[in-house]
N, C-alpha and C positions, 0 to 999 in steps of 0.2 A: 413274387416271381412266378411267372406262368409255368405250367407243367412242361411245355416244350422247351423252355429255357432251362429248367432244372435238368431235363434229360440231356440236353446238349452239353451242359456243364459236366454232368456225370460222365458222359462218353469221352469228353476231352480230357478230363482229369484221370480217368481210370478205365481204359478200354478193357482191361482184363478183370478188374475187381468186381464189377457188377455181376459178371457171369462166372466168377471164380467159384470153384467147388470148395468152399470153406469147410475145413474139417475141424471138429471140436477137439480140444485138448482137455479143458477142465472148466469148472464154474464154481463160484462161491457166493455167499451172501454177505453183504455189508450191513451190519446191525448197529443201531445206536440205542443202547439200553434195550428195552423190550421190543423195539420197532425194527422191522425189516425195512431198510431204506432203499436199497437197490441190490440187484443181482449183477455180478460181473462175470463174463465168460471170455475165454481166450480161444481164438481160431487161427489156424494157418492153412495153407493150401495142401500141406502134406499130412496134417494131423500129428505132427511132431514139432517140438520146439528146441532150437539151439540158440545160444546167446546171440543176440543181434539178428535173429531171424526176420527176414522180410520177403514177401509181404506178410503182414500180421494184422489181426483185427481184435480189438477189445470192444465188447458190447456191454453197455450198462442198461439194464432194464429196471426202471424206477417203480417202486411200490408205493412211495409216498411223494407228496409234492416237495420239491427241492428248489430253492432259489438259485438261479444260474450264477449270480455273482458270488454267492457263498461257496458254491461248488468249485468255482474257479479259484477262490482263495485257498480252499482246502488242498487242491491239487498243487498249487505253487508252494504252499507251506511244506508239503511233503517232499517236493523236489528240493527245496532249500535245505530241509533237514538232512537229506542224503549227502549233500555237499559233493556232488559228482560233476557239476558243470561250472564253467567259468562265465557262462552267458549271463546277460542282464535279465533275470527272470521277471523283473517288473514290467518289461515290454511284453512278455508272454501273458502276464496277468491282465494287462490292459486289453490285449486282443481277446483273451478268453472271456473277460467280462463284457466285451462289446458283442461277441457273437453268441454267447450262451443266453437263451431265453430262460424263463423259469420252467422247470420240468414238471410234468404231470404224471400221475400213475399210468403205467403201461407205455410211457414213452420209451423209445429205444434210441440211445445215443451210441453211435458206432465211431470208434477211433481207428482209422485206417492208416497204417504206417507202410510206406513204400521206401525204396532205397534212397530216393532223392527228395522226398517230401512226405508230409502227413497232413491229415485234415479230419474233420468231424462231419458225420452225416446224422442228422436228427430225423428219425422216421424216413421220409423220402426226400429230405431237403439237405443239400450240401451247404454247410455253414461257410460263410464267405471269408475264409482266410486259409492260406497254405502255410504250414509251419515247416521250418528247416529241420534237417536230420537231427540236429542237437536237441531240439524239443522232443522229437520222437524217442530218442535215446533216454532222455530224462524222464519222460512220462511213463514209458514202459518200465523203467527201473523202479518206479514207485510200487509196482505190483510184482515185478519179476526178479528184481535184484536180490542177491543174497543179503544186502543191507536193508531190505524192505522192512518197514515197521509193521507190515501186515503179513507176518510169517505164516499164519494159518491160511490166509487167503492165497498166498503164493503157493503153498503146498497143494492146495486144491486146484488152482489154475494149471499147475504143471503136471497134474495127475493124468497119466496117459490111458488109464483103464477105468477107474471108478467114475461113474456118472456118464460114461460115453454114450450108452444107449439112450439115456434121457436127453442128452445134448443133441443126438442125431434127430430127435423128434422136434427140437427147438432151434433148428438152424435159422439164423437171423434173416429177416426179410426187410428190405428197405422200402417200407410202406407205412402208411399211417396206421396207428393203433387207436382204439377207442379210449377216450379220457373219462375218468371217474372222479367224483368229488370225495375228498378225504378230510376228516376233521383235524387230523394231526399234521402239523407242518414243521418237522424237525429242521434245525439249522445245522449245516455240516461244516466241520465239526464244531461243537459249542465253544471250544477253547480258542478259536480263531476269530477275534473281533474284527468284523468287516470294516468298521469305520476307521480303525487304526491303519489297516492296510491301505485303504483308499487314500488316506491322508499322506501315506508314505510314497505313493506312486503318482499322485496328482501333479 
């Protein structure tokens, strides 16, 4: 997709979000064993979060190579474990696996949730699918719900004071980041066998 096309899509999808003054709330590291896999940060336009706050942005900054299909599986597994939606999550899984490439170190994956839709932006590219509000509600619940399996991460994401100075220096930019080679390629998470899930939704 040419840059002009990307910009047109961005402007049509999000006239306010590209220039939104995203304010940081909190950030946390997701580790697998001794490895830092990615950092996740939470932003809103006000710098405050209330339940069902929109617009909202979650930004994943990868430290290791991560397979896109496995990352999609892990997200849907967490959504299913929360048991908070009646939607057919296998449809979401198929779309996530279709649009997610493999992520490289220093890639930035932004999940932007609006009142009526949500979507992902990888570096400077809008990924080609708009999700309905039910998906936005389910995905944000993985990290922000009181039922979240990531209680420590949730606490850090919702922190309104700690780490804010550091976050102000790390406001997300929708642009390409340099890619580095890494020897370790963890699968996320190891207890979710990709083959079994693919067979279940094929």
